[in-house]
C-alpha positions in Angstrom: 0.0 0.0 0.0 1.6 3.4 -1.0 2.4 5.8 1.7 0.6 9.1 1.8 2.8 12.1 1.2 3.5 14.0 4.5 4.6 17.5 5.2 7.5 16.6 7.4 10.0 19.4 6.6 9.9 23.1 6.4 10.7 22.9 2.7 7.8 20.6 2.2 5.5 22.9 4.1 6.6 25.8 1.9 6.0 23.8 -1.2 2.5 22.8 -0.1 1.6 26.4 0.8 2.8 27.5 -2.7 0.5 24.9 -4.2 -2.4 26.2 -2.1 -1.7 29.7 -3.4 -1.7 28.4 -7.0 -4.9 26.5 -6.5 -6.7 29.5 -5.0 -5.4 31.7 -7.8 -6.7 29.3 -10.4 -10.3 29.5 -9.0 -10.4 33.3 -9.5 -11.0 33.7 -13.2 -14.0 31.3 -13.4 -15.7 33.1 -10.6 -15.0 36.5 -12.2 -16.3 35.2 -15.5 -19.5 34.1 -13.8 -19.8 37.3 -11.9 -19.3 39.6 -14.9 -21.8 37.5 -16.9 -24.6 38.4 -14.5 -26.8 41.5 -14.6 -26.9 42.6 -11.0 -30.3 44.3 -11.5 -31.9 41.2 -12.9 -30.3 38.7 -10.5 -29.0 40.4 -7.4 -29.0 37.3 -5.3 -26.7 35.3 -7.6 -24.4 38.4 -8.0 -24.1 38.7 -4.3 -23.4 35.0 -3.8 -20.8 34.7 -6.5 -19.2 38.0 -5.4 -18.9 36.7 -1.8 -17.4 33.4 -3.0 -14.9 35.3 -5.1 -13.9 37.4 -2.0 -13.5 34.2 0.1 -11.2 32.7 -2.6 -9.1 35.9 -2.5 -9.0 35.6 1.3 -7.8 32.0 1.1 -5.1 33.1 -1.3 -4.0 35.9 1.1 -4.0 33.5 4.1 -1.9 30.9 2.3 0.5 33.7 1.2 0.7 35.1 4.7 1.4 31.6 6.1 4.2 31.1 3.5 5.7 34.4 4.5 5.5 33.4 8.2 7.5 30.3 7.6 10.2 32.1 5.7 8.9 31.4 2.2 8.3 33.8 -0.6 4.9 33.6 -2.4 5.2 33.5 -6.1 2.2 35.0 -7.9 3.8 36.1 -11.2 5.1 32.8 -12.6 3.9 31.8 -16.1 2.6 28.4 -14.7 0.0 30.3 -12.7 -1.7 31.6 -15.9 -4.5 29.2 -16.6 -4.9 28.0 -20.2 -8.6 28.9 -20.4 -9.6 32.2 -22.0 -9.0 35.3 -20.1 
C-alpha cells in the first residue's frame, strides 16, 4: 500500500503552501467570468453569492501567502505556470 505524502520538513510545508496559493489563484478567473456575466439588476442574489465566494477565494489566497511568509517562504504570484490555459 503506497504511503501518503506527508509534510515533514519546512521545505515541504513551503512547497504545499505555494501549491495552495496556485490552487486558490486558479479559482479566481472562473468566478469573475460568472460574476461579470450576470446582470446585478436582474439577478442580485446570484451576483451577491458569486461575489462573496470570489472574495472568500481571495481571502484564502492571502491567508496561504501570509502563512508562507511566516515560515520564511516567498509567495510567487507572477510565474507563467499560474496563468491558466482557459480564455482570459
